N, C-alpha and C positions, 0 to 999 in steps of 0.2 A: 379503177379505171375496164373498161372493157380491151380483150385484145382484139384491135382493129387490122391488122399486117395480112397483107393475104396471102394465099401460096402462091408462089412464083415455082414456074417450068427449071432447071437450071439453066438453059438458055436465056430467060431472063432473071435468072439469079446473076449469069457472068455480064449478061448486058448492064446490069445495075453499080455493079462492081468496078467494069469499065467508065461508066457516065461521070463516077464519084473517083477517076484517077489513077483505078492501078492498073501498072501496065500489062499485060496477059500477049506474048507471046507465040502463043501455042495454042487454039481456042479449043482443038482435041484431047490434050492434055488436061488443058483446067476441067473442061467439064467432066471427062472420065473422073478426074478429084473430087470434084464437088458430088458427083454421083457414088463414089465409093465411100470418101472420109464425110460429106457434108460440109452445108457451108457453116451450118452453125456451129461446128467443132473447130474447122477453120478458120471461124471469123474468131475464136480468141487470141489465134496468132496476127491477123494481120490490123488486130484492134489497136496494135501499139504503132501502125505507120498512120494512122488515121491525126488529120493536124486537129490542133487544141489552140482556144486562146482562153484567156482570161474574161470574165463573168460574174463582177460582183466581188473581185476577190480571188476567187475560183479558176483552178483550170479546168474547162469542158472539151469535150469531145466532139470533134466534128465530123460529117460527114464524111466529107472528101481527105481525100489521102494525102499525105507527105508525097511532093515530088521525088518520083526515081521509085520508090515501093514497089514492086510486083506481087504478082500472085506466085510466081517460082519464090521467092524469099520466104514466102508465108508458107509453103508449103515444105522446103526445106526446114526452117523453122521447127515444125511438127513432127518431120523423119529425127530433126536431132532431138527434141521433148521427147518423140519415143526411146530413142536409145540409151537417153538419159533417165529415162523412169523404168526400165528394164536391168538397167547397172544397180541402179539404187535397189530393188525391189531382189537383187540375188544376192547383197549386201545383209541387206532385214531379214531375207531366210534364217540365216546363219547367225546373226544375232537374235531373232526368235528362238528359235530351237537351243541355242546356247542357253538364255534368263528362264527359256522352260524348266531345262534341267536343272539349271540352280537356285530357284525358288523352289522347287517339289523338293529339290538335296535339302536345304537347309528347312523346310518346315517339316518336311516327310519327320527329320532327324528330333521335330519336337512329338508330333505326334501324327501317324498315318492317314490321318481324317483331318488333319489339320486347318484346311480351308472351311473347315463345318462349325469351327471353334473360336466365337468370338473373340472369349478372354486371351486368344492369341493376336489380336488386331489392338491396334491403337483405339482409343473411348471414340472419337468423334466418327471413326468407320462402322465399330461397332455395335455402337449404344446409343448417340446422337439419331434424333428420330426426324425424317423430312416432315416438318409443318403442313406439308400439304397432301404428303401421300401415306405420313403413319409410321413408315419404314425406313429400316436404317440404310448406309450403304454396302452394306454385309449382307444385306436382305437382297436387295438389289442384284449384288455380283453373286449370288446364289441363283438367282428364279434365270439369269443368264447362264448360267453355269449348267443349269438340271436343262434348260433345253437344248445344249451344245452336246449333253450325256443322251437324251431324250431323241433327238435326231439323227445321231452320229450311225454312219453306216460300217464305221469300221470293224472288223470281225473278232479283232482282241479286245471291242470293246463290250461284243454280245457274246463273246467267249466269258469274260471274265463277270459279267449280270448274270449269268445261268447259271455259273461257274460254284460263285461266291455273293451273289446277290449286291446286291447296295448298300451302303455306300463304296465308291472305290475306292482304294489306297490315290492320294495324291500323285503319284510316278505315274499311274494308269492314268486318272481322272484328267491330266496336264494336259497330255497328247492328245488332247480336243478344245484344248484353249486359244482363243484367236489372241492376236497384238493387244487388240482390247483390254481382252477380260484376262491376259497376262499383266498389262500395265495397271489393272484398276487394282487388283488383290495387293501386285507390290506396294500402291500407294496405301493401302492399307493397313501394312505390316508396321510392328514397333518400328520407334526408331533405330534401338540397337539392333534390331534383325536388319533393317534396309541398312544401315552402315557398314554392316557387313560383308553383304555382298554389293555393295558399291567398292570399296577395298577393293575387291579381287578386280576391277576393272579402271584403275587409275584414280577411283574420286573418294575423297572422305565422308561428305556428306550425302548421306540417301535421299533427301527429298532433291538435292538436285539428279539423281539419277532417276525418280520419279519423274521428274518433267522433264527427263530427256525423252523416258519410255512413251508419256503421252505427244509427244511432238514427234516421236517417229509413229508413232502410230498412226499420227496423223496422215503424214508421208505416207506411209504404208496406203491409208484408203484413197489418196492421191493418185496412187501410183497405180492401185487396182481399179480401179473406175476409169481410169484413162482420159486422166483429166489433167489440167497443162501445169507444166512444173516448172521453166526454165525461169521464168520471172514471175512465179507465185507470192501476194504478196500474206506469210506465215501469221494463219490465225492462233496457233498455240506455241507462243513465244518462251521457249524452252530459260529457264534460270540459267544461271553459267556461275561455276565457282572462281576463285578469285586466281587472276595469272602467277601469286606465288605458288599454284598449286598446281596449274594446268596452264602449261607457259603459251600455250596457241590462242587458247580466248584475249590475249589482250586485245588485237583488234578491234573485238567484237566488244567488249568491256568497253572500251573509250567509243564507240561509236556505234548509238542505238540504233539505225538504221539497219544496219547491218545484221544484227539482230531479228529483224520480220522477213527476209529475205530466204531462200532454200540452201544457199552454200553453206551456211552456215550449221544447217541439218548434215549436209552433206561431210560435213568436219565431226560432227557428233559419233557420226555412222564410222567412221575413219578411226576415231577413240576407240570405241569400242571394237570392231576389229583387230586392231592393233594389240588387243589384249585377249581375243577369243583365237586369232588365227594372225599373230604375228609376221606369218610370210606370204602373205595375201599380198597379192597381185594388185585389188582392188583398187587402191587409191592412186597407184601410177594411169590404169585403164581411166578411171574416171578424167582425170588431169590430160589427157592425152585425147581424151574424147570434147571435154570443154576446149582446149586448144586448136584443137584442128577442125572440126567438125562444124561448129557455131556458124551460121553464115553469116557474109561480112555485112553488114547494115549499117559501118561508120555514118554514111553517109545522110542517116535515117535518125541518126543520134542513137543507136543502141547496140548494145558489147554485153560481154561479159557482165562490168560492172551494174546491168538489169539484176542480174541473178544475186547482186551481193556481194562477190568478191573483194577480198581486202587486199591490201597491197603486199606484195611476195610469196602470194597464196600457194603455187606450186612449192613454195619453201617451207610452207606450216609443219610438216610430218616428212618422215626421214626421205634424207635425197633420194631421189629418184637414181635408179642404176643407167649407165651410158646410153645403152641402147630406148632406153624411154626419154630420154633429154633426148635421142639423137632425132627421134620421130614428132616430137614436138616443136623441136628449131624447124626439121624439115618435112612436111608435112605431105 
């Protein structure tokens, strides 16, 4: 179908929202937000404020808003979501760097150019041809790797290329890999090598860790592109170890719905962070943000459950110190 919605001025956008029942108390501020953030981006936050009705057994969103929904709540939710993304990126950076080092150290012990050696990876990654492209997953990975090396402006890459030529040792080359390149290569490693790395991060099965890295790469891409996060339906659902191995996964194993919400990804981040930097206050900062800065939307039927929190979510990991507890109880 051809796109038939017309261009609207900021004032026309505001008028349309008011006609549909969204409360707007300060027109000047609302127009400023529409001009700086944009109607379409903000619509991802007020989408949950819209009424719905059953049509042929399915719940369909209507244009009109639930009574009591306001433009201010949507902006508050946008600001909360922005803080959530920044906090997630803070931890994801540390996880990415730690895994770069660990993967390069592990494979580098076998061969300084290990990433070029198909025999060091499992057959499905290194030998199985894609019937459409005629290439292996390893071929595709090498193509992406080569592009990162070629486009890199890092002085240490240029220095090593001029002094030693190509290929670069894995402990140098890995410094230009992004999260996706890193997780893709880890997924191609032999199971014994995957397990060896996974055990350093509190897991037995390296395939579980591979799925975690894919899920965190999805999370990282959402954050990097400023996409809505707070009640996102997670496309890349991670595998979970048994609760007898990792205690905190129990609620998520029992309730499958929670596995498709962002809170599980935050728990995975914290699990990895607890092994990378046990003294980090990241979890305390996250739970404080969630408990104190999510706007009050209970009248609209929205709360932390939209993010997939489980019962006892504050106690899933190490107990918060007294100061953190007081901050949450007395925002």
